[in-house]
SENU-885015 format. One record per residue: residue in one letter; x, y, z of N, C-alpha, C, CB in turn. Coordinates in steps of 0.001 Angstrom, whole numbers, padded with zeros to 6 digits, always signed. Glycine has a CB too. Example, Ala and Ser with C-alpha at 12.3 -4.5 7.8 and 13.67 -1.06 7.14 Angstrom:
REM SENU-885015
A+013190-005690+007800+012300-004500+007800+013200-003300+007800+011308-004473+009046 S+012850-002250+007080+013670-001060+007140+012900+000030+007870+014084-000598+005725 
***
This chain:
REM SENU-885015
M-026512-099031+042135-027218-098313+041072-028689-098733+041061-026560-098584+039686 I-029601-097702+040959-031039-097990+040975-031450-098527+039616-031867-096719+041337 D-032108-099714+039596-032490-100314+038310-033970-100046+038010-032214-101840+038318 F-034454-100592+036912-035809-100351+036420-036855-100887+037385-035995-100987+035050 R-036552-102013+038075-037535-102604+038979-037867-101656+040138-037015-103941+039523 Y-036888-100933+040607-037127-099973+041691-038110-098890+041241-035797-099329+042151 H-037914-098368+040031-038824-097342+039495-040224-097903+039323-038307-096802+038149 L-040306-099131+038877-041608-099765+038656-042373-099900+039971-041430-101148+037999 V-041670-100372+041005-042315-100527+042322-042775-099174+042865-041345-101197+043326 S-041978-098138+042688-042339-096796+043157-043592-096291+042464-041188-095818+042924 L-043666-096466+041149-044840-096021+040402-046091-096770+040827-044615-096197+038910 I-045950-098076+041018-047101-098881+041441-047590-098409+042803-046735-100388+041490 S-046662-098105+043725-047035-097627+045067-047801-096314+044989-045784-097450+045944 V-047331-095418+044151-047998-094122+043999-049416-094307+043487-047208-093213+043048 F-049573-095117+042452-050909-095322+041883-051833-096050+042851-050810-096106+040580 L-051268-096973+043642-052091-097651+044644-052593-096661+045700-051291-098784+045315 A-051686-095792+046152-052081-094788+047153-053147-093851+046582-050848-093971+047623 L-052992-093461+045317-053965-092590+044674-055318-093277+044555-053469-092162+043296 A-055303-094552+044197-056555-095300+044061-057268-095432+045406-056284-096691+043472 V-056489-095727+046444-057086-095833+047783-057705-094510+048203-056033-096272+048816 G-057002-093414+047935-057524-092088+048283-058814-091775+047558-056498-091021+047970 I-058870-092132+046265-060086-091878+045488-061250-092699+046025-059855-092197+044001 V-060989-093947+046336-062054-094817+046851-062581-094303+048183-061544-096257+047010 L-061645-093943+049098-062072-093459+050414-062786-092115+050299-060866-093334+051357 G-062255-091253+049419-062867-089941+049268-064247-090005+048663-062001-089067+048431 A-064469-090948+047782-065773-091088+047144-066746-091888+048001-065620-091749+045790 G-066232-092508+049045-067090-093372+049848-067247-092915+051278-066559-094751+049839 P-066665-093645+052238-066947-093390+053656-066479-092035+054177-066319-094450+054473 L-065398-091488+053610-064903-090220+054140-065631-089000+053577-063434-090096+053856 R-066293-089185+052401-066892-088037+051756-067968-087402+052626-067472-088437+050422 E-068861-088214+053151-069957-087677+053958-069448-087035+055247-070956-088782+054289 S-068425-087649+055879-067893-087110+057129-067226-085750+056902-066892-088094+057750 L-066361-085646+055891-065678-084398+055592-066659-083322+055141-064619-084621+054525 G-067617-083725+054306-068614-082776+053829-069441-082210+054964-069519-083431+052816 A-069808-083075+055903-070615-082608+057035-069813-081661+057915-071122-083797+057865 Q-068533-081996+058127-067692-081120+058946-067536-079744+058305-066314-081755+059162 L-067257-079719+057003-067077-078444+056314-068372-077635+056306-066593-078678+054881 A-069489-078331+056076-070772-077629+056070-071073-077038+057443-071902-078578+055642 G-070739-077792+058478-070962-077306+059842-070108-076097+060157-070679-078403+060845 Q-068848-076133+059730-067959-074997+059963-068423-073754+059205-066531-075355+059554 V-068864-073941+057954-069363-072814+057168-070594-072206+057828-069693-073259+055735 E-071498-073053+058301-072702-072561+058952-072374-071812+060248-073652-073720+059241 Q-071392-072336+060995-070977-071673+062225-070376-070303+061933-069971-072539+062982 L-069519-070231+060909-068933-068946+060535-069995-067962+060055-067881-069143+059451 R-070978-068468+059323-072055-067600+058849-072861-067044+060018-072974-068363+057889 T-073115-067902+061003-073855-067455+062186-073069-066414+062969-074186-068644+063088 E-071753-066668+063143-070913-065698+063858-070866-064369+063110-069485-066250+064043 Q-070794-064432+061780-070771-063203+060987-072069-062425+061155-070535-063523+059506 D-073188-063131+061136-074479-062463+061314-074575-061832+062699-075633-063458+061104 D-074070-062556+063713-074109-062023+065080-073253-060761+065202-073627-063088+066085 L-072051-060805+064603-071173-059646+064656-071768-058466+063890-069799-059999+064094 R-072400-058758+062759-073028-057682+061982-074172-057044+062776-073553-058224+060627 A-074970-057883+063434-076076-057369+064238-075554-056556+065425-076962-058526+064734 E-074453-057043+066043-073866-056323+067169-073313-054973+066725-072759-057159+067820 A-072645-054963+065566-072094-053713+065047-073214-052725+064723-071238-053981+063793 E-074289-053215+064147-075414-052351+063819-076067-051805+065082-076440-053108+062978 D-076151-052643+066111-076718-052191+067381-075851-051103+068009-076870-053371+068351 L-074518-051312+067977-073605-050310+068515-073673-049011+067718-072178-050846+068522 R-073820-049149+066393-073918-047958+065551-075191-047171+065880-073900-048350+064055 T-076267-047902+066089-077532-047249+066443-077423-046552+067789-078678-048269+066471 Q-076818-047245+068773-076636-046646+070094-075787-045385+070013-075993-047650+071051 N-074708-045446+069223-073820-044295+069104-074525-043128+068419-072555-044675+068330 D-075339-043429+067396-076085-042379+066708-077086-041728+067655-076808-042948+065475 Q-077732-042549+068488-078681-042003+069463-077965-041085+070456-079401-043145+070215 L-076811-041539+070929-076053-040736+071884-075548-039455+071236-074879-041541+072447 A-075046-039565+069991-074555-038379+069289-075692-037377+069083-073928-038770+067928 G-076880-037868+068716-078018-036985+068535-078424-036301+069830-079184-037755+067976 F-078354-037053+070927-078698-036483+072228-077706-035393+072624-078735-037581+073302 I-076409-035684+072455-075378-034700+072806-075541-033441+071961-073963-035295+072611 N-075802-033621+070670-075970-032472+069789-077192-031649+070176-076086-032930+068342 E-078267-032318+070564-079515-031625+070904-079360-030772+072160-080645-032637+071100 I-078686-031309+073163-078579-030573+074427-077306-029738+074505-078627-031538+075597 G-076495-029755+073420-075227-029040+073429-075317-027578+073851-074626-029111+072087 P-076174-026778+073197-076263-025362+073584-076623-025172+075055-077289-024654+072721 E-077508-026018+075562-077892-025903+076976-076727-026270+077896-079105-026805+077278 L-075934-027276+077495-074809-027717+078329-073756-026630+078484-074172-028965+077736 V-073476-025928+077391-072337-025005+077400-072723-023571+077732-071652-025034+076065 A-074007-023292+077860-074464-021915+078045-073766-021239+079222-075973-021887+078255 G-073160-020086+078945-072563-019277+079996-071259-019781+080568-073508-019144+081073 T-070652-020797+079953-069446-021395+080532-068152-020725+080084-069390-022849+080179 L-068202-019922+079031-066972-019294+078511-067113-017772+078429-066629-019862+077119 E-067874-017205+079337-068066-015760+079326-066733-015039+079529-069072-015342+080414 D-066612-013894+078839-065420-013037+078922-064180-013692+078328-065149-012670+080366 N-064370-014720+077494-063246-015347+076806-063283-014999+075319-063269-016880+077004 D-062119-014678+074761-061971-014496+073319-061405-015802+072759-061035-013259+072976 V-062249-016549+072055-061852-017870+071551-061613-017789+070048-062935-018941+071875 V-060446-018189+069612-060101-018195+068195-060241-019620+067661-058654-017652+067965 V-060939-019754+066540-061095-021052+065882-060194-021076+064656-062589-021319+065486 I-059305-022057+064600-058394-022229+063461-058819-023473+062691-056898-022345+063934 S-058905-023369+061387-059238-024533+060553-058214-024640+059429-060690-024420+059972 D-058140-025832+058832-057126-026037+057792-057675-026593+056476-056073-026964+058308 H-059025-026742+056380-059583-027240+055122-061061-026916+055065-059356-028762+054974 N-061553-026657+053860-062947-026279+053680-063915-027400+054047-063178-025859+052255 S-063432-028650+054101-064311-029779+054432-064852-029693+055855-063566-031092+054250 T-064206-028897+056703-064672-028751+058088-065569-027518+058261-063470-028658+059039 R-065974-026891+057146-066713-025623+057241-067994-025762+058068-067058-025113+055842 Q-068783-026792+057800-070038-026948+058533-069781-027170+060021-070850-028114+057959 A-068789-027995+060339-068456-028248+061746-067963-026972+062417-067388-029356+061861 V-067179-026164+061688-066670-024915+062254-067815-023940+062518-065632-024277+061309 Q-068789-023895+061619-069947-023031+061836-070718-023462+063089-070873-023055+060603 H-070905-024771+063239-071584-025297+064434-070764-024984+065680-071814-026829+064311 L-069472-025163+065574-068563-024888+066691-068636-023416+067091-067112-025269+066318 T-068633-022531+066105-068718-021095+066380-070024-020754+067088-068597-020290+065078 S-071121-021335+066614-072423-021090+067235-072433-021541+068694-073529-021811+066456 L-071845-022699+068973-071797-023204+070350-070949-022302+071238-071243-024634+070378 L-069838-021815+070702-068984-020917+071481-069715-019616+071808-067685-020616+070718 E-070520-019156+070883-071325-017957+071151-072375-018249+072215-072004-017452+069858 H-072996-019459+072168-073929-019863+073212-073219-019936+074570-074567-021222+072864 A-071943-020331+074536-071188-020448+075782-070815-019086+076352-069933-021272+075556 G-071079-018020+075611-070818-016680+076114-069489-016106+075713-070906-016681+077567 A-068792-016727+074763-067501-016192+074332-067675-014765+073835-066875-017077+073229 R-066773-013907+074226-066875-012487+073893-066690-012260+072395-065838-011678+074680 S-065788-013013+071788-065581-012946+070344-065106-014315+069862-064549-011825+069969 V-065453-014630+068608-065052-015923+068034-064547-015697+066608-066246-016944+068046 P-063390-015053+066438-062815-014906+065098-062326-016251+064576-061657-013887+065113 R-062308-016355+063252-061887-017610+062622-060697-017365+061691-063062-018247+061838 I-059709-018216+061814-058516-018155+060962-058462-019434+060141-057205-017973+061813 S-058383-019289+058830-058285-020443+057940-056861-020548+057399-059309-020334+056775 L-056190-021630+057720-054861-021873+057151-055025-022242+055684-054103-023003+057929 Q-054181-021668+054828-054313-021879+053391-053288-022899+052873-054151-020550+052651 P-053598-023579+051762-052717-024627+051228-051283-024173+050974-053287-025151+049953 A-051063-022874+050750-049703-022387+050504-048781-022639+051693-049730-020901+050182 L-049343-022881+052858-048518-023162+054035-047815-024507+053929-049369-023127+055291 W-048383-025450+053162-047758-026784+053063-047568-027239+051614-048606-027813+053808 D-047874-026388+050652-047671-026736+049247-046172-026713+048931-048449-025756+048313 P-045604-027821+048437-044177-027831+048109-043790-026744+047102-043789-029187+047560 A-044744-026340+046256-044436-025331+045227-044494-023914+045767-045397-025463+044063 A-044936-023741+047025-045107-022394+047581-044017-022034+048583-046464-022276+048247 E-042891-022708+048529-041818-022459+049486-041319-021020+049407-040665-023423+049244 Q-041205-020488+048193-040725-019119+048027-041710-018112+048627-040496-018813+046542 R-042994-018397+048486-043996-017500+049056-043881-017453+050577-045408-017942+048645 R-043643-018603+051193-043473-018635+052644-042223-017871+053064-043397-020082+053142 S-041143-018038+052303-039897-017323+052618-040079-015814+052462-038749-017812+051709 D-040805-015395+051419-041047-013963+051203-041833-013378+052373-041810-013730+049875 A-042806-014133+052881-043604-013639+054004-042741-013473+055247-044772-014591+054296 V-041883-014454+055497-040996-014377+056658-040046-013188+056520-040195-015691+056821 D-039525-012971+055312-038625-011832+055092-039348-010508+055320-038044-011874+053669 S-040605-010434+054882-041371-009206+055075-041605-008931+056558-042711-009293+054339 V-041935-009981+057307-042150-009817+058746-040841-009424+059426-042716-011120+059370 A-039740-010014+058991-038437-009680+059571-038099-008212+059362-037343-010557+058963 G-038622-007630+058270-038335-006232+057996-039146-005267+058835-038570-005948+056564 I-040325-005707+059327-041177-004767+060063-041341-005142+061546-042545-004696+059404 A-041175-006439+061873-041351-006857+063277-040496-008089+063562-042851-007156+063585 P-039171-007959+063516-038295-009116+063723-038469-009753+065094-036856-008708+063541 V-038945-008996+066070-039103-009525+067420-040146-010640+067466-039492-008406+068379 L-041018-010703+066464-042068-011719+066443-041592-013065+065900-043227-011230+065618 L-040400-013103+065343-039901-014327+064728-038971-015074+065675-039178-014009+063421 D-038997-016377+065558-038083-017238+066309-037001-017710+065341-038840-018461+066967 R-035827-017121+065439-034768-017430+064486-034212-018845+064657-033650-016426+064625 G-034647-019533+065670-034225-020921+065834-035027-021894+064989-034328-021314+067271 L-036031-021389+064279-036900-022235+063467-036596-022080+061984-038362-021905+063735 E-036871-023142+061232-036772-023072+059782-037936-022239+059250-036768-024497+059151 D-037812-021765+058001-038863-020940+057414-040210-021652+057401-038482-020539+056003 D-040205-022966+057155-041463-023702+057079-042181-023764+058419-041213-025101+056573 E-041446-023577+059518-042061-023575+060843-042312-022168+061363-041189-024328+061817 Q-041718-021182+060716-041825-019809+061201-043265-019303+061166-040935-018893+060376 V-043978-019563+060067-045303-018981+059920-046296-019549+060943-045818-019218+058507 P-046388-020876+061127-047322-021356+062158-046962-020864+063560-047359-022874+062153 A-045664-020762+063864-045249-020228+065161-045607-018744+065260-043729-020433+065374 L-045464-018020+064153-045800-016603+064118-047294-016384+064367-045393-015997+062774 I-048132-017252+063794-049581-017139+063999-049911-017229+065487-050335-018245+063214 V-049289-018181+066160-049538-018343+067601-049028-017127+068367-048861-019633+068133 T-047866-016632+068000-047314-015452+068671-048248-014257+068522-045925-015109+068106 L-048795-014070+067333-049726-012970+067104-050989-013115+067950-050095-012894+065627 L-051379-014367+068212-052604-014617+068969-052390-014525+070477-053156-015980+068618 T-051187-014815+070939-051001-015006+072384-050104-013969+073052-050433-016358+072633 Q-049340-013217+072276-048420-012260+072889-049123-010937+073171-047202-012029+071982 D-049014-010476+074401-049621-009196+074772-048966-008049+074010-049504-008963+076288 S-049749-007011+073776-049209-005819+073113-048121-005182+073979-050339-004792+072823 S-047127-004627+073323-046027-003971+074036-045539-002804+073195-044859-004970+074333 A-044533-002121+073705-043976-000994+072957-043391-001469+071625-042894-000274+073792 E-042878-002723+071616-042279-003262+070395-043334-003799+069435-041287-004364+070740 V-044424-004307+069997-045471-004913+069173-046790-004198+069470-045591-006459+069448 T-047017-003133+068772-048244-002356+068945-049383-003007+068161-048034-000887+068484 P-050627-002657+068465-051752-003187+067682-051620-002890+066192-053058-002613+068196 E-051100-001725+065855-050922-001373+064447-049910-002297+063774-050472+000088+064315 L-048807-002560+064486-047790-003444+063932-048330-004859+063791-046536-003440+064811 R-049098-005305+064768-049705-006630+064701-050618-006741+063472-050500-006923+065994 S-051395-005709+063208-052275-005701+062040-051478-005773+060741-053151-004449+062045 Q-050342-005103+060714-049495-005136+059512-048982-006555+059255-048301-004155+059660 V-048595-007234+060322-048072-008596+060154-049177-009540+059682-047459-009110+061479 W-050376-009405+060259-051494-010214+059770-051716-009952+058277-052788-009906+060575 Q-051601-008710+057869-051838-008374+056468-050789-009008+055566-051845-006861+056278 V-049552-009112+056051-048508-009799+055273-048909-011253+055017-047142-009740+056015 L-049386-011918+056052-049792-013318+055906-050981-013454+054968-050134-013919+057267 I-051916-012497+055057-053090-012533+054185-052692-012254+052738-054144-011511+054654 D-051833-011252+052531-051423-010882+051171-050666-012013+050486-050556-009625+051203 N-049940-012798+051255-049202-013930+050688-050044-015203+050622-047952-014192+051505 Q-051349-015055+050883-052322-016158+050785-051927-017347+051661-052456-016616+049328 L-051424-017033+052858-051079-018076+053816-052217-018306+054818-049788-017707+054554 V-052998-017269+055075-054160-017393+055955-055268-016474+055450-053785-017050+057432 T-056494-016761+055887-057588-015802+055772-058150-015595+057172-058702-016300+054767 V-058691-014419+057411-059194-014080+058736-060639-013615+058621-058316-012989+059402 D-061517-014219+059412-062927-013846+059456-063239-013323+060852-063850-015055+059088 G-063446-012024+060974-063703-011425+062278-062499-010644+062758-064074-012495+063297 D-062685-009917+063821-061613-009088+064389-060776-009914+065367-062204-007835+065104 I-059474-010010+065085-058576-010739+065971-058411-009944+067273-057192-010988+065284 P-058628-010575+068428-058489-009854+069704-057021-009583+070003-059127-010658+070861 P-056742-008605+070896-055349-008342+071283-054664-009587+071811-055290-007245+072334 R-055424-010430+072497-054859-011682+072999-055965-012718+073095-054173-011479+074379 A-055750-013893+072498-056755-014959+072545-056758-015613+073925-056484-016020+071445 S-057958-015806+074475-058082-016500+075752-057946-018007+075575-059418-016167+076410 A-058377-018515+074409-058366-019956+074154-058420-020178+072649-059561-020673+074871 V-058035-021380+072225-057982-021713+070804-058576-023100+070577-056527-021652+070277 V-059368-023221+069521-059811-024528+069038-059258-024704+067630-061385-024655+069058 Y-058527-025789+067413-057990-026088+066086-058830-027217+065490-056462-026483+066154 A-059606-026898+064451-060455-027867+063765-059686-028421+062567-061807-027218+063315 A-059263-029676+062661-058402-030277+061637-059185-031265+060780-057199-030982+062288 A-058971-031185+059480-059618-032104+058545-058893-033443+058525-059659-031499+057132 E-059552-034457+057990-058897-035758+057853-057784-035656+056804-059929-036864+057460 P-056702-036425+056953-055550-036296+056052-055878-036481+054581-054511-037282+056435 S-056839-037342+054242-057141-037608+052834-057654-036370+052106-058163-038722+052725 Q-058167-035387+052842-058689-034176+052204-057586-033319+051594-059471-033355+053211 F-056354-033544+052014-055258-032689+051564-054533-033252+050340-054271-032490+052693 T-054910-034427+049870-054226-035023+048721-054556-034252+047447-054617-036506+048564 V-053576-034181+046561-053735-033521+045266-053512-034571+044188-052739-032311+045102 D-054500-034754+043320-054456-035849+042339-053246-035759+041407-055731-035851+041511 S-052798-034549+041114-051696-034383+040157-050321-034639+040776-051730-032985+039575 D-050245-034823+042101-048949-035047+042752-048381-036418+042405-049086-034910+044271 D-047081-036471+042109-046425-037769+042043-046087-038199+043473-045137-037713+041141 D-045556-039389+043639-045331-039920+044986-044402-039054+045832-044764-041309+044892 P-043255-038617+045316-042372-037762+046136-043038-036447+046535-041081-037464+045378 T-043784-035834+045615-044444-034563+045927-045537-034763+046967-045034-033934+044656 A-046292-035865+046824-047352-036156+047797-046764-036371+049187-048159-037396+047366 A-045637-037077+049245-044995-037315+050540-044480-036007+051140-043840-038321+050391 E-043923-035133+050301-043417-033840+050780-044569-032970+051276-042637-033108+049660 R-045687-032995+050552-046856-032206+050952-047369-032679+052315-047979-032310+049885 A-047487-034001+052481-047998-034558+053737-047059-034230+054899-048179-036085+053616 Q-045749-034293+054654-044785-034005+055709-044816-032524+056095-043375-034406+055263 Q-044944-031648+055106-045005-030222+055397-046291-029864+056145-044906-029414+054101 L-047397-030498+055787-048655-030283+056506-048500-030671+057973-049800-031093+055857 L-047899-031835+058220-047693-032287+059593-046750-031340+060342-047131-033719+059607 T-045755-030803+059642-044833-029839+060256-045576-028583+060701-043708-029464+059271 V-046435-028071+059826-047211-026864+060147-048125-027123+061337-048043-026406+058925 Q-048869-028224+061289-049804-028535+062367-049077-028744+063694-050619-029780+062017 S-047994-029498+063652-047254-029811+064877-046629-028562+065482-046169-030849+064592 R-046028-027705+064652-045399-026489+065165-046436-025561+065768-044632-025769+064056 L-047576-025413+065110-048624-024546+065635-049085-025033+067009-049813-024488+064658 L-049341-026333+067131-049839-026883+068400-048752-026892+069473-050371-028306+068189 A-047519-027177+069078-046429-027175+070060-046207-025777+070623-045131-027700+069426 T-046324-024748+069774-046158-023379+070245-047302-022985+071168-046074-022410+069064 L-048514-023419+070850-049650-023166+071733-049434-023836+073086-050957-023667+071091 A-048911-025056+073061-048644-025762+074325-047598-025010+075150-048163-027213+074050 Q-046586-024463+074480-045542-023718+075195-046094-022464+075862-044416-023336+074239 T-047072-021830+075217-047652-020613+075788-048689-020920+076863-048286-019774+074692 R-049046-022199+077004-050049-022642+077983-051406-021968+077742-049562-022343+079413 T-051676-021663+076489-052996-021155+076119-053971-022324+076077-052953-020411+074745 P-055124-022256+076750-056099-023356+076675-056412-023689+075215-057405-022987+077434 T-056149-024919+074838-056252-025300+073425-056867-026675+073285-054877-025272+072753 V-057730-026822+072285-058319-028116+071941-058055-028391+070466-059852-028143+072250 L-057534-029565+070184-057412-030048+068808-058601-030964+068541-056041-030799+068570 S-059456-030577+067607-060627-031382+067257-060458-031854+065820-061962-030569+067433 V-060482-033172+065617-060102-033745+064324-061246-034568+063731-058845-034618+064476 A-061450-034433+062424-062403-035287+061717-061812-036683+061585-062753-034700+060318 T-062569-037694+062030-062075-039080+062015-063126-040007+061409-061708-039548+063449 P-063337-039948+060086-064299-040857+059461-063943-042311+059738-064362-040612+057952 H-064970-043136+059856-064794-044556+060156-064115-044772+061510-063978-045226+059056 N-064179-043749+062359-063620-043839+063716-062135-044187+063698-064380-044881+064532 D-061433-043680+062704-060012-043983+062545-059172-042814+063052-059679-044291+061063 G-058507-043020+064182-057631-041992+064724-056172-042358+064634-057984-041718+066141 T-055835-043244+063691-054468-043770+063618-053605-043035+062611-054498-045232+063270 V-054134-041994+061974-053348-041273+060973-053404-039780+061266-053865-041570+059538 G-052471-039034+060665-052509-037584+060730-052100-037013+062077-053868-037114+060397 I-052518-035778+062294-052067-035019+063453-052598-035600+064760-052493-033571+063322 L-053765-036223+064746-054305-036784+065991-053381-037875+066521-055729-037351+065767 R-052894-038731+065653-051969-039787+066078-050680-039191+066621-051658-040737+064912 S-050221-038092+066014-048966-037477+066443-049090-036821+067816-048513-036447+065421 V-050259-036242+068107-050429-035479+069343-050722-036373+070540-051544-034470+069180 R-051638-037314+070375-052021-038152+071502-050853-039052+071914-053259-039000+071148 G-050530-039007+073173-049444-039829+073688-048083-039175+073627-049396-041097+072948 D-047981-037971+073044-046713-037253+072964-046684-036219+074086-046526-036573+071561 S-045700-036299+074944-045629-035404+076100-045491-033935+075703-044466-035798+076983 T-045022-033675+074480-044906-032290+074016-046258-031592+074053-044328-032244+072595 F-047325-032365+073822-048664-031791+073719-049538-032147+074921-049333-032262+072441 S-048924-032522+076026-049706-032991+077172-050601-031913+077768-048782-033514+078237 E-050266-030631+077538-051088-029541+078070-052356-029333+077254-050285-028250+078107 L-052408-029893+076052-053555-029704+075175-054603-030793+075402-053109-029695+073710 S-055808-030543+074915-056853-031565+074873-057155-031899+073419-058141-031086+075611 T-057640-033110+073177-058008-033526+071828-059392-034149+071839-056976-034515+071256 T-060100-033988+070723-061361-034686+070512-061381-035216+069092-062580-033755+070780 D-062003-036359+068898-062205-036866+067546-063669-036618+067149-061841-038396+067455 R-064113-037190+066026-065516-037108+065595-065937-035696+065160-066419-037576+066718 L-065014-034846+064742-065405-033492+064368-066464-033506+063276-064188-032697+063907 Q-066420-034504+062389-067369-034559+061277-068763-035010+061715-066849-035491+060205 S-068903-035506+062940-070187-036004+063429-070986-034886+064082-069976-037153+064422 A-072276-035147+064292-073162-034123+064847-072700-033644+066211-074575-034654+064948 D-072166-034574+067006-071762-034207+068370-070310-033779+068466-071998-035362+069302 G-069558-033803+067359-068137-033451+067402-067865-032054+067921-067549-033583+066046 P-068558-031017+067402-068330-029662+067923-068684-029524+069404-069138-028662+067121 V-069720-030241+069863-070082-030180+071286-068940-030744+072138-071402-030966+071556 L-068364-031871+071703-067240-032464+072435-066077-031475+072501-066785-033788+071766 A-065831-030775+071389-064717-029818+071346-064938-028683+072339-064546-029250+069924 V-066163-028154+072415-066437-027046+073330-066365-027524+074780-067823-026430+073036 L-066884-028724+075064-066787-029264+076426-065315-029432+076828-067536-030624+076528 A-064500-029904+075889-063072-030062+076187-062420-028705+076415-062357-030809+075044 L-062865-027681+075681-062305-026341+075870-062700-025776+077237-062778-025396+074745 I-063934-026036+077653-064361-025605+078989-063447-026225+080044-065845-025998+079253 E-063158-027508+079893-062256-028174+080833-060860-027563+080766-062190-029683+080541 Q-060404-027227+079568-059094-026594+079416-059033-025260+080152-058773-026388+077936 V-060058-024435+079987-060092-023132+080641-060067-023286+082160-061335-022347+080207 R-060621-024394+082654-060645-024639+084095-059395-025375+084588-061882-025437+084457 G-058463-025650+083691-057193-026236+084114-057045-027710+083845-057007-026008+085541 G-058003-028336+083139-057930-029776+082874-057488-030075+081456-059271-030423+083131 A-057244-031326+081187-056838-031761+079851-057193-033229+079683-055316-031531+079621 G-057399-033650+078445-057706-035054+078190-057957-035292+076717-058913-035496+079004 D-058112-036570+076356-058382-036986+074977-059750-037645+074956-057271-037962+074432 Y-060682-037093+074152-062067-037519+074230-062620-037912+072869-062911-036425+074831 G-063616-038802+072916-064249-039271+071692-064445-040771+071721-063425-038878+070481 T-064415-041383+070544-064710-042816+070436-063590-043631+069807-065957-043012+069641 T-062478-043008+069389-061370-043791+068856-060679-044550+069991-060361-042879+068115 A-059886-045528+069630-059333-046454+070624-058448-045770+071658-058543-047530+069932 D-057803-044656+071293-056866-044017+072214-057473-042855+072994-055672-043532+071455 A-058793-042702+072948-059458-041649+073721-059531-042059+075193-060884-041368+073160 D-059421-041058+076089-059527-041328+077521-060959-041647+077927-059015-040139+078322 A-061919-040933+077335-063322-041087+077697-064178-040543+076561-063644-040359+079040 R-065475-040854+076620-066399-040364+075585-066523-038847+075640-067789-041011+075749 V-066667-038287+076845-066789-036848+077041-065971-036451+078263-068280-036426+077207 P-065601-035167+078381-064891-034716+079586-065754-034888+080831-064471-033245+079441 G-065100-035113+081966-065815-035300+083214-066144-033975+083871-065008-036157+084155 L-067073-033242+083275-067490-031945+083794-068845-032064+084487-067556-030903+082660 P-069116-031198+085460-070457-031190+086048-071539-030988+084991-070559-030099+087106 E-071242-030162+083975-072231-029915+082917-072550-031164+082108-071735-028829+081988 A-071650-032150+082143-071825-033356+081324-072571-034466+082051-070480-033871+080878 T-073181-034169+083203-073891-035193+083966-074988-035840+083140-074481-034596+085233 L-075742-035029+082372-076805-035568+081534-076260-036531+080486-077562-034437+080858 I-075084-036207+079946-074481-037099+078955-074066-038404+079615-073268-036429+078279 D-073491-038324+080835-073134-039540+081563-074347-040451+081734-072543-039187+082934 E-075459-039845+082134-076671-040637+082351-077141-041268+081053-077784-039769+082946 Q-077033-040517+079951-077468-041050+078670-076533-042157+078187-077543-039933+077632 I-075235-042014+078453-074291-043074+078095-074647-044363+078828-072840-042649+078424 E-074924-044251+080115-075284-045431+080906-076586-046045+080404-075412-045062+082393 E-077561-045191+080068-078854-045688+079614-078753-046337+078241-079868-044559+079582 T-077943-045724+077353-077855-046193+075980-077003-047445+075844-077302-045107+075105 T-075859-047451+076536-074905-048540+076358-074900-049553+077489-073542-047982+076205 G-075524-049202+078608-075503-050120+079742-074177-050138+080458-075838-051498+079289 T-073321-049134+080193-072017-049044+080858-071945-047744+081620-070852-049144+079839 E-070933-047641+082477-070763-046414+083241-070291-045286+082351-069782-046626+084382 G-070720-044059+082670-070250-042892+081938-068888-042469+082458-071254-041734+082051 T-068607-041178+082367-067310-040704+082828-067206-040732+084334-067052-039309+082325 G-068371-040782+084993-068375-040909+086439-068034-039647+087174-067443-041953+086841 A-067986-038523+086473-067628-037270+087125-068867-036514+087525-066759-036413+086218 G-068757-035759+088582-069854-034925+089025-069290-033781+089817-070872-035721+089853 P-070133-032945+090367-069628-031812+091136-068691-032252+092233-070770-031028+091727 G-067521-031634+092237-066543-031937+093280-065606-033063+092936-067241-032267+094535 D-065879-033828+091844-064986-034911+091466-063762-034342+090783-065697-035920+090550 T-062728-035159+090694-061535-034767+089957-061707-035157+088511-060267-035411+090553 D-061480-034225+087610-061640-034502+086197-060596-035501+085727-061548-033216+085386 P-060991-036516+084911-060007-037407+084331-059035-036619+083473-060686-038500+083508 G-057764-036821+083686-056750-036113+082912-056573-034679+083352-057097-036145+081459 S-057218-034274+084440-057150-032882+084858-055857-032588+085590-058333-032536+085737 R-055438-031311+085482-054256-030897+086216-054614-030429+087613-053527-029800+085468 E-055916-030262+087912-056333-029868+089244-057784-030278+089421-056144-028339+089474 P-058287-030383+090664-059667-030793+090865-060634-029806+090236-059962-030938+092344 A-061761-030360+089775-062784-029505+089175-063477-028704+090259-063811-030340+088382 P-063790-027418+090008-064484-026622+091007-065836-027231+091335-064653-025185+090523 S-066183-027265+092626-067421-027903+093030-068639-027123+092583-067447-028078+094516 D-068476-025831+092292-069616-025056+091853-069733-024965+090338-069538-023689+092430 G-068848-025709+089648-068885-025704+088183-068347-024454+087573-070263-025905+087709 G-067750-023578+088367-067236-022325+087832-065869-022473+087263-067221-021277+088879 G-065436-021486+086541-064115-021505+085944-063109-020862+086867-064122-020804+084600 A-061883-020889+086436-060817-020267+087194-060961-018769+087134-059451-020697+086676 E-060554-018111+088211-060647-016659+088223-059532-016051+087392-060595-016124+089658 
***
């Protein structure tokens, strides 16, 4: 049995150890520990300043490069998309300025027509499910051949949009019938159309907003999750159907803070379902629309790739002969090699060698 003397000795030992610690801490060890901590703090402060300066330098270099790409954009793309009907699809008003710039560049590139289709919130609003079903039922009544009965109603409309854009006119699907179906989608506030839709789109650019733009403040957590999932369903089905039709397509996404880890960009890059498509980030930046048009030029010529500045991009810009000036500017600005492509080289991510004369496929 432990007696009182044992407790007394234990207490004395504790107080002795505490006294020794106080004496050492207030005396010989204080200056040594203080100097070490001060040195470590100063080292961390210096490293932080160096990293901040490096980040600012990189930001300046990137801004210079983006400004250069934007300035020479019209000259780079001039005449590269002649005789092509390019449809621009957008999904949020926040990309309006970028879409306008994109449209202007496509016109500089010689596109024969550049109609714009705006996807409306009713396509992914959880409260608009009945409206989507009504639209599908209406289309089934006038043009059932345009619907894929293997799809759920929520996927039918984005697949239908692609079918309307890519399917050639036939005895079953006349131009008049196609116009009626577009009107059904417009009347149900699922899309808006600016410009005359061509009988068949030669190429498509999908300008996607950042995911945060689609949030609704009044949504509770389950509704917000359902809205986000339905949005991803619409985007994925539309792009997957475009990939199946092998229509030259570019997904260009707004990526503030250079973040490509969320939304449709994360879903598409690295997924073999979308390997036929090209992607670009930075849509919100000055050079974003130029990157999208350059990627579309590569698509029309048979190539594909992921471009921009996010971590999962293949390269800053597509390896096109037209992009030689950008390569030189990348090397000059950053001190690193550009895409390294030139006339006669094989495009990175391309399905076939780039034409040596810079021309498109016949």
